[in-house]
Structures are given as C-alpha cells and as structure tokens.
C-alpha positions as CSV (number, residue, x, y, z in Angstrom):
1,M,-34.3,-8.2,15.7
2,A,-35.5,-5.4,17.9
3,E,-34.7,-1.9,16.7
4,R,-32.0,-0.3,18.8
5,A,-33.4,2.4,21.1
6,R,-32.3,6.0,20.2
7,P,-30.0,7.6,22.9
8,T,-31.7,10.1,25.2
9,I,-30.2,13.1,27.0
10,Y,-29.8,10.9,30.0
11,D,-27.5,8.6,28.0
12,V,-25.6,11.7,27.0
13,A,-25.5,13.0,30.6
14,R,-23.9,9.6,31.7
15,R,-21.3,9.5,29.0
16,A,-20.2,13.2,29.5
17,H,-20.5,12.9,33.5
18,V,-22.8,15.9,33.8
19,S,-26.4,16.2,34.8
20,H,-29.2,15.9,32.3
21,G,-30.1,19.5,33.0
22,T,-26.6,20.5,31.8
23,V,-27.2,18.5,28.6
24,S,-30.4,20.2,28.1
25,R,-28.9,23.7,28.7
26,V,-26.3,22.7,26.0
27,I,-28.9,21.5,23.5
28,N,-31.0,24.6,23.9
29,D,-27.9,27.0,23.9
30,R,-28.7,28.3,27.5
31,P,-26.2,30.4,29.4
32,H,-24.0,29.4,32.5
33,V,-22.2,26.4,30.7
34,S,-18.4,26.6,30.1
35,P,-17.1,26.0,26.7
36,A,-15.1,23.0,28.1
37,T,-18.4,21.5,29.4
38,R,-20.2,22.2,26.2
39,A,-17.4,20.4,24.3
40,L,-17.7,17.3,26.5
41,V,-21.5,17.2,26.0
42,H,-21.2,17.6,22.2
43,T,-18.5,14.9,22.1
44,A,-20.7,12.5,24.0
45,M,-23.7,13.3,21.7
46,S,-21.5,12.5,18.7
47,E,-20.2,9.3,20.2
48,L,-23.6,8.0,21.0
49,G,-25.1,9.1,17.7
50,F,-27.5,11.5,19.5
51,V,-29.5,13.6,17.2
52,R,-31.7,16.3,18.4
53,N,-35.4,16.3,17.2
54,H,-35.2,19.3,14.9
55,T,-39.0,19.4,14.3
56,A,-39.6,19.8,17.8
57,Y,-36.8,22.4,18.1
58,R,-38.4,24.5,15.3
59,L,-41.8,24.3,17.0
60,K,-40.3,25.5,20.3
61,S,-37.9,28.2,18.7
62,P,-39.4,29.4,15.3
63,G,-36.9,31.2,13.1
64,S,-33.9,30.4,15.2
65,V,-32.7,27.2,13.5
66,R,-30.7,29.1,10.7
67,Q,-28.6,30.7,13.4
68,R,-26.9,27.5,14.2
69,I,-23.3,26.5,13.0
70,G,-22.1,23.0,12.8
71,V,-18.5,22.3,14.0
72,I,-16.6,19.2,12.9
73,V,-13.4,18.4,14.8
74,E,-11.0,15.5,15.0
75,Q,-8.4,14.6,17.5
76,L,-10.0,16.7,20.2
77,H,-7.6,15.2,22.8
78,E,-4.6,16.9,21.2
79,V,-3.3,20.3,22.5
80,G,-3.7,22.2,19.3
81,A,-7.2,20.8,18.4
82,S,-8.6,21.3,21.8
83,G,-7.1,24.9,22.1
84,N,-8.4,25.9,18.6
85,T,-11.9,24.2,19.2
86,L,-12.6,25.7,22.6
87,A,-11.8,29.3,21.4
88,A,-13.7,28.8,18.2
89,L,-16.9,27.6,20.1
90,A,-16.8,30.5,22.6
91,E,-16.4,32.9,19.8
92,L,-19.3,31.4,17.9
93,Q,-21.6,31.5,21.0
94,S,-20.5,35.0,21.9
95,A,-21.6,36.2,18.5
96,G,-25.0,34.7,19.0
97,Y,-24.8,31.4,17.1
98,G,-25.9,28.0,18.4
99,V,-23.4,25.3,17.9
100,D,-23.7,21.7,17.0
101,L,-20.4,19.8,17.5
102,A,-19.4,16.5,15.7
103,T,-16.2,14.6,16.4
104,V,-14.4,12.6,13.6
105,N,-13.6,9.0,14.3
106,G,-10.0,8.4,13.1
107,E,-10.8,4.8,12.0
108,D,-13.4,5.8,9.5
109,V,-13.1,9.6,8.8
110,A,-15.2,9.5,5.6
111,A,-18.2,7.9,7.5
112,S,-17.8,10.4,10.4
113,V,-17.9,13.3,8.2
114,T,-20.7,12.1,6.2
115,Q,-22.7,11.6,9.4
116,A,-21.7,15.0,10.7
117,L,-22.8,16.8,7.5
118,A,-26.1,14.8,7.5
119,Q,-26.7,15.8,11.1
120,F,-26.2,19.4,10.2
121,D,-28.3,19.4,6.9
122,G,-31.1,21.9,7.1
123,S,-30.3,22.9,10.6
124,T,-27.2,25.1,10.3
125,C,-26.2,28.3,8.4
126,G,-22.5,27.4,8.2
127,V,-20.0,24.6,8.9
128,L,-16.7,25.1,10.6
129,A,-14.3,22.1,10.1
130,L,-11.1,22.0,12.1
131,A,-9.2,19.3,10.1
132,Q,-6.1,17.7,11.7
133,S,-5.5,15.2,9.0
134,E,-5.0,15.1,5.2
135,E,-7.8,12.5,5.0
136,M,-10.4,14.7,6.8
137,R,-9.4,17.7,4.5
138,R,-9.7,15.5,1.5
139,V,-13.1,14.1,2.4
140,L,-14.5,17.6,3.2
141,L,-13.3,19.0,0.0
142,G,-15.1,16.2,-1.9
143,R,-18.4,16.9,-0.4
144,T,-21.0,19.4,-1.6
145,V,-22.5,21.5,1.3
146,P,-25.3,24.0,0.7
147,V,-23.9,26.5,3.3
148,P,-20.6,28.2,3.7
149,V,-17.8,26.0,4.9
150,Y,-14.5,27.0,6.5
151,I,-11.8,24.4,6.6
152,D,-9.0,25.9,8.8
153,R,-7.1,27.5,6.0
154,F,-5.0,29.9,8.1
155,L,-4.5,27.4,10.8
156,D,-2.1,25.5,8.6
157,R,-0.1,26.5,5.5
158,G,-2.1,29.5,4.7
159,T,-1.8,31.2,1.3
160,P,1.2,32.4,-0.9
161,D,0.3,36.0,0.2
162,Q,-0.6,35.2,3.9
163,P,1.2,32.3,5.6
164,G,-0.7,30.3,8.0
165,A,0.2,29.4,11.7
166,E,2.0,26.1,10.8
167,E,3.9,28.0,8.0
168,L,5.1,30.7,10.5
169,I,6.1,27.9,13.0
170,G,8.4,26.3,10.6
171,R,9.9,29.6,9.6
172,V,10.7,31.0,13.0
173,A,12.1,27.8,14.2
174,A,14.6,27.8,11.3
175,E,15.3,31.5,11.9
176,H,16.1,30.7,15.5
177,L,18.5,28.0,15.0
178,S,20.2,29.8,12.1
179,A,20.7,32.9,14.3
180,L,22.4,30.7,16.8
181,G,24.8,29.6,14.3
182,H,23.7,26.0,13.6
183,Q,24.5,24.8,10.2
184,R,23.4,21.1,10.0
185,V,20.3,20.2,12.0
186,L,17.8,17.3,12.5
187,H,14.1,17.5,12.3
188,L,11.8,15.0,14.1
189,P,8.4,15.3,12.6
190,G,5.0,14.3,13.8
191,P,2.9,11.4,12.5
192,A,2.4,10.9,8.7
193,G,-0.9,12.3,7.5
194,A,-1.1,15.0,10.2
195,L,-1.5,18.3,8.5
196,A,0.4,20.2,11.3
197,A,3.4,17.8,11.1
198,G,3.6,18.1,7.4
199,H,3.3,21.9,7.1
200,R,5.7,22.4,10.0
201,R,8.3,20.1,8.3
202,D,8.0,21.7,4.9
203,A,8.1,25.3,6.1
204,F,11.1,24.6,8.2
205,V,13.1,22.9,5.5
206,A,12.3,25.5,3.0
207,R,13.3,28.4,5.3
208,A,16.4,26.6,6.5
209,G,17.5,26.1,2.9
210,A,17.1,29.8,2.3
211,L,19.4,30.4,5.2
212,D,21.9,28.0,4.0
213,M,21.3,25.5,6.8
214,V,21.2,21.8,6.0
215,V,18.2,19.7,7.4
216,D,18.0,16.0,7.8
217,I,14.6,14.5,8.4
218,G,14.6,11.9,11.2
219,P,12.0,9.2,12.3
220,E,8.4,10.3,12.9
221,G,6.9,10.6,16.3
222,D,3.2,10.5,17.3
223,W,3.0,13.7,19.3
224,T,3.5,11.9,22.7
225,S,6.6,12.2,25.0
226,A,6.9,8.3,24.9
227,S,7.7,8.5,21.2
228,G,10.2,11.4,21.8
229,Y,11.9,9.3,24.3
230,E,12.3,6.4,21.8
231,L,13.5,8.9,19.1
232,A,16.5,9.8,21.4
233,G,18.4,6.7,20.0
234,S,18.4,8.4,16.5
235,I,20.3,11.5,17.7
236,R,23.9,11.7,16.5
237,P,25.5,15.0,18.2
238,H,28.7,14.6,16.0
239,I,26.5,15.2,12.9
240,H,23.7,17.5,14.0
241,T,24.2,20.4,16.4
242,A,20.4,21.0,17.0
243,V,17.2,19.1,16.8
244,F,13.8,20.8,15.8
245,V,11.1,18.6,17.3
246,A,7.4,18.7,16.0
247,N,5.9,19.5,19.4
248,D,6.9,19.9,23.1
249,A,5.6,16.6,24.3
250,M,8.1,14.9,21.9
251,A,10.7,17.3,22.8
252,I,10.3,16.7,26.5
253,G,10.5,12.9,25.9
254,L,13.5,13.4,23.7
255,M,15.4,15.4,26.4
256,H,14.7,12.6,28.9
257,G,16.1,10.0,26.5
258,L,19.2,12.1,25.7
259,R,19.9,12.3,29.3
260,G,19.9,8.6,29.6
261,R,22.4,8.5,26.9
262,S,24.5,11.1,28.7
263,I,24.1,13.5,25.8
264,G,24.1,17.1,27.2
265,V,21.4,19.6,26.2
266,P,22.5,22.2,24.9
267,D,26.2,21.4,25.3
268,Q,26.2,18.6,22.8
269,V,23.0,19.2,21.0
270,S,20.2,22.0,21.2
271,V,16.6,21.0,21.3
272,L,13.8,23.2,20.0
273,G,10.1,22.3,20.4
274,V,6.7,23.8,19.5
275,D,3.6,24.9,21.5
276,D,5.4,26.5,24.5
277,A,3.6,24.2,26.9
278,P,3.5,25.2,30.6
279,E,5.9,22.4,31.4
280,A,8.6,23.8,29.1
281,Q,9.9,26.3,31.7
282,H,10.0,23.7,34.5
283,L,12.5,21.4,32.9
284,D,16.3,21.3,33.4
285,P,17.4,22.8,31.0
286,Q,14.3,24.9,30.3
287,L,12.9,23.9,26.9
288,T,13.2,26.6,24.1
289,S,9.8,26.4,22.2
290,V,7.9,28.1,19.3
291,R,4.8,29.8,20.8
292,H,1.7,30.2,18.8
293,D,-1.7,31.5,20.1
294,L,-4.2,28.6,19.9
295,S,-7.0,30.8,21.2
296,A,-6.3,33.5,18.5
297,E,-6.2,30.9,15.9
298,G,-9.5,29.5,16.9
299,R,-11.1,33.0,17.0
300,L,-9.8,33.7,13.5
301,A,-11.5,30.5,12.1
302,A,-14.7,31.4,13.7
303,H,-14.6,35.1,12.6
304,I,-13.8,34.2,8.9
305,L,-16.9,31.8,8.8
306,I,-19.1,34.4,10.6
307,H,-18.0,37.2,8.0
308,T,-18.7,34.8,5.2
309,I,-22.1,33.9,6.3
310,Q,-22.8,37.7,6.9
311,G,-21.3,38.8,3.5
312,R,-18.7,40.8,5.1
313,P,-15.0,41.0,4.1
314,E,-12.8,38.5,5.8
315,P,-10.8,39.6,8.9
316,D,-7.0,40.3,8.6
317,P,-5.2,37.1,9.6
318,T,-2.1,39.0,10.7
319,E,-4.1,40.3,13.7
320,Y,-4.5,36.7,15.0
321,L,-1.5,34.8,14.0
322,R,1.1,35.5,16.6
323,V,4.2,33.2,16.4
324,S,7.4,33.7,18.3
325,V,10.2,31.8,20.0
326,S,10.2,31.5,23.8
327,A,14.0,31.2,24.0
328,R,15.2,29.3,27.0
329,T,18.4,27.3,28.0
330,S,17.8,24.1,25.8
331,T,19.1,26.0,22.7
332,A,22.5,27.7,22.4
333,P,25.3,28.3,19.8
334,P,27.4,25.3,18.9
335,G,30.9,25.3,20.0
336,P,33.7,26.2,17.5
337,A,35.1,22.5,17.3
338,R,31.6,21.0,16.7
339,R,30.9,23.6,14.0
340,R,34.0,22.5,12.1
341,S,33.2,18.9,12.5
342,V,29.7,19.4,11.1
343,I,31.2,21.4,8.1
344,D,33.5,18.5,7.3
345,I,30.7,16.0,7.5
346,S,28.4,18.0,5.4
347,T,31.0,18.3,2.6
348,E,31.7,14.5,2.3
C-alpha cells in the first residue's frame, strides 16, 4: 500500500479557506494576521495532521524554537472556549511567543491529547490547555510533560482561597434569585462531563443552600437553544418560581418553549441564563444573564503560564475574573400567592 502523502500548506489553506501565503505567515509567526484567522489555520493544521518541519525551522530561525507555546483546546465552536482561546492566543503573541494550536477530537480525547503533546515535544517552552471536559482534564493530568503546563485552573472552580470563574457564576446566580425572593427554583444544567456545567451547578446549589433556597436539578441540555426548547416541557411553575439555565442559548430556547405552553416569563416563572449573549437584550422579555469576561479569563490563563515560564509570581486572578448579573425583565420577584404555594409544596 502506498504511503499517504503528508499534508502541505496548500492543503491547510484549502481547509481553512485562506491563501497559502496566510498559512505561511501563521506558521512563521508573521504579523498582519488576525487571531481569528490564526485559530482557523491552526485548527485546519490539527484536523489534517499537518506538522511543521522543526528541523528546517531551527535552521531558518536558530534559538527561537524555545519561544513557542503549545495550546490545546477542545470544543472551539462553543462560546466560552472560543472567547477564552482567542484572547489567550492574542496575549501570548503580544508577549512575543509563537503559538502552535492543537484541537481535541471529542470522540477520542486521549489520542488527540497524546498527538498534540507529541507535536509540541521539543519545540515549545510551555503548554496552555483549555479543557472543556472532565475527560480532557483527566488525560492531561495523567501525562508527564517536561515543560510548564497550565490547565485552566481559574477558568472553572478555582481554589478554596480564590474561586474561579465558574464558581463565581454559580454564586452570583443564586444570590440574584434569592435577593428577588425566590425560595424554590429549578436548575437546568449543561451536558454531563462538561466542566463548566458541573462547576456552575455545584456552586449554584451550594450558595443557594447557604441562602435557604431549595434547588431541584432538572434534565440536562447540550448548550444549544434546541435543547432548551425541549426542556420547556419539564417546567412546573406551580412548584418552581424561577429557573437558572446553564447558558443563554439554552435559556433562549427555553423561553420560546414556555411561550408555546402559554407560561409567562417572568409573571409565572423567572428565567436566568449565563454568558450575557448579545441576543439577550433583544428578546421579549429581555433575558437576565450572568455576565463573565471571556477575554479577561483567556488573558489570565496566558499570563499565569507566561509568569510560570519566566519564574515570576502568578498574577492576581481577582483582576481578571469579573462576574456580575445583567438584570433585565426575564427575572422578577414571585407574587405573594405563588410564594405561599411554593412554601406549602416544599414542606410536604
């Protein structure tokens, strides 16, 4: 059987829908290429199995190979992953580092991570891993890497002393609904195995419990508006006065489904989402959402890795983790009659 030809920059250019000159500029870290285009090219390289000839690179650029950083990311099509990744890439490049990007195949995470680390071996001075799933995190933690590795610690749960972005999201969501007077609420989580979904759920439940609010966990969604629409059938306004949804896309679908069931928002049930998507303020009613700064989170990840490589103290996460509620008309206090009904049900 004939050996399969190795992909060329022309193959990468066709896959990324850019010119081969753009691919060459990305490979050689030339200026005048946007972070979004660089991400497209790196994704095409990963999908095709394109590997740069590091020997030739060393001959052309002696001494510069140790100034590259490998970035591993999964679910780049999702809002959070893409926002964090683009900001991190831009920050690494502005700090003078070249970037090699590898994407993870969700069907075979272990093989994807192994391939990425092999690609980076000997050519990078650090690895930035933006894990979206428990499986990717587990695989990465099980690998021995000879250079500093940062696995998005403050982009999710954080530490006992310093909560991460997802921990803060769950907390402020519970505080917003409690401040409005809701006492029994429903949470619709994201998909099983998703780090963001699990951390948001756990933090929300913990903070709600501390505020004497009862939380029931409903069916999982898959981050899409279609799944939110389907989940509208699980809403029981006579039991829950509010719903905290794992992200805005699901919340938007949920509100559509509730309208089809003639369930008023927020008259019968309040709806709270996450991400503060641009569409949130153009709905009727406007969607209340937990806002978190994806760009700042991506910059934080890049800065922590850079400081580790350079032997400097880590930056203060509180300067980057900005979480708040964009309060709009989809959330409101429950009516007195409904509040009494919920209390009666919760004490059965």
